[in-house]
N, C-alpha and C positions, 0 to 999 in steps of 0.2 A: 430485536435484542431483549433477551428475557431475564437472564443471568445478573442477580443484584451483586452488591459488594458484600452483602450479608451473608448469601448463600458463600459465596467462596471464603469468608472468612470464618462464617460456621464450620466448613471443611477443614479447614487450615488447624481451627481450634483443637477438633476431635482427633486429627492424628499427632498435632502436639502437644495434647492431654493438658491444653491450658484452657479449660473450660471456664472460668471464672468470667461473669460479665462483665465486657471493656477489658479483660485479659490481664494477666500479673508480669507476666514476664513479656509476651509481646502485646502493646497495647493497639486499640482498634485503629488507631491514626498510622500506626507504622506499617502493620499489616496492607491497609488500603495504600498507605504511597507506594508498595509494593508492586499491587494491584497494577497502580500507575505505570510501573514502571516495567510491568512485563508486558502490558499493552505496547508501549514505546519498543522495546525491546523485539516484540513479535514484527509491528510493523519493518522495523528496521533491518531483520532477516528477511521479512516476507513482504515486498511491500504490498502487494496485492490482497493482502489480509484486511484492508482497510480502503479500498479504492473507492472512488468516485467517480463519477459520467455524469459531466454536466458542459454546458453550451460556453464558450469564453470569448470574450469581445476581445479583439486585438489591438497589440499599441503598432502606433506606424513603425514601419522599417520591418528587418527580416530579423531581429532578435526579438524574442518573447520571454515570459516568464509565467509562469502557474498559478492560476487562484491562491489569496494568501492562504497559509495553512498546508498549500503544497509542498510534496516532498521530493516525488520523483514521475516524469512521466511514463506512462505506461503504454500509450499508443494515442493516433490522434485519427479520427473516426471519418469527418466528413464537416464542409462546409455548414455552416448553422445560420449567415447574417442575411435578412431579408431582401437584399439583392441578390443573393445569390439565387435564383427560382429552383435551382436543377439540385439543391444539397448534393452537390458533386464530390466524391470520395477524394481522399487525399491520401498519396503514396508515400511512404518512407523513401529517402534517397542517401544517397553515402557522399557526405561531403566533399570527398576527394573528386571524387566523380563531378559534382557539380564546378568545382574550382576548377578542375580540366577541363571542360567544356564550355563556360561560360566565367572566365574569372571575375567580370566584373555582376555576377548576379547579386550583389548588395545594394547596386545602385540601379538596375531593372527601373522599368515603369510597374509604380503600386497598382494593386488590383485589389477588390473586393474577394475575389475568388483564388483561393489558394491550390496549387497544385501539388506540392513538396512539401517535407517535412524532415529537417536535420535532426539527429537528436547526439550527444555525445555523453557518453556516461560518466566522463569526469565533473559534467557539469548537469545533474539529473532534474533541476527543476529551472533549467533553461533550455528553448528550444527555437530552432530557424524556420521562416518560412519562407517561401518560395513561389510567385514573386512575391517582394515584400510587400505588406499590409497597407494599405489606405490609412490616412490620419482618420480617426473617429468624425472630423468635422467634414470630411470630404466621402466619407462611404461607413457602412458598418461591417467589415471582416471581421469573420465569428466562426472558432470553430468548434466540434463537439470532441472534449478530449476525456481520456481516460486517464486518472492519475490517484496514485497515492495517496493520502492524507493524513497528517501528524492526527493520533486517535484524543478526543477528549476524554482529560481527566473526568476520575468519578470525583464530584464535589465532596461526597459524604458518602458513607455506608450502604444507605437506600438507593444509591443512582445505580442504573444500569452500567454493566462495561459497553466499551465502544465497539468492540469486535464483534465477530458472530460467535453464537452461541457455542459452537465447536470448539472453540477456542478456551473453552473453560478450564479443560484438566491442565492445559498448558500452562496457562496462566496460574494457577493451584501450584504445581510444581516448581515454578519460576520463585512463589510467594514462601513454599516451603525451606526452598533452596535458600533463600536468603536466611530465613529466620533462622536456621541450623547454624547458616554461618557466624551470623552473632554468637551463638554459643559453642563456636568449635572447640572453646576448649577442655568442654565434657565429651568424656567418653562416650566415641561413635558417633559424636554428631558430625564432625567434621565427613565423615564417612556416608552420612547420613545426605549431607549438603551437597555433595558429588554425586549420590543415586539420585536425586532430584533434579538435579542440572542436567545430569546424561538422560533422564527421562524426557526432560524440555528440551532438549538442540535434536534427539531423535524423535522426538511428535513433529518438530517443524520440518525435519529432513523428511520424514515419512510422507508426511502431507506434499510437498513441494514432488517427488518422485511420483504421488497416486495422484498428482496434478498435470505431471509432464504425460504420464500413461493415458491416463482419460481423457485428456485433452483434444475436442475436435479439432486439433490444427495438428494431432499427432500423426502417424503412419497409422494407415488401418488398412494398411493391404492383408488382403483377403476377406475383408471383413464385408465391404462393397463392390458388387460387381459394376465398375464405372461403364460396363460396354451396354450392360442394360440401364443402366441410369439414364444414358444417353438416349435411348429409343421411344 
């Protein structure tokens, strides 16, 4: 991550025509605060903009929570406990199916090796595992998780943004939206604020669409001959 707060603030100042060192109408601390707001808003709308992959030790039982700072689970990849020599994969299952086939699954025999996980969008920082995980004193159930994390605020203007540099312009549009909104009583500023907020939203929406189209999981019909690949 190479984009510094000062770079974004300098760009914003040139557009705002407030190029006095430290700012006259918009102070550095104010613009820095909006940069931090922008990062949080981006992750709220697009969770994978600040995703982490890490091994996470499980709590005893079926109910699990994300590591500190985790916002929403993206996927569970595999078992990583040292007693699980196979590093076996973990498959997502619908809770209704598990409830129907095994109503007492929360009370089944605990294990170091997890087979399934259950995720509910209503509780994005919580997930359930089957079979129940062993208590730490009895085993070392652990999973490799992919999850969205809260971005680290820039402590000062010399700090780098927490997100990938590709979000630099998105952050800038958000900062300008907030700056012009502050002075919306001046002629034209309300429209400028709207324009930058629209650009901010469009950039995020277009990014989501591009990722959907270019994802390795997308339908690649016609791009790959599966019959040849199996030969």
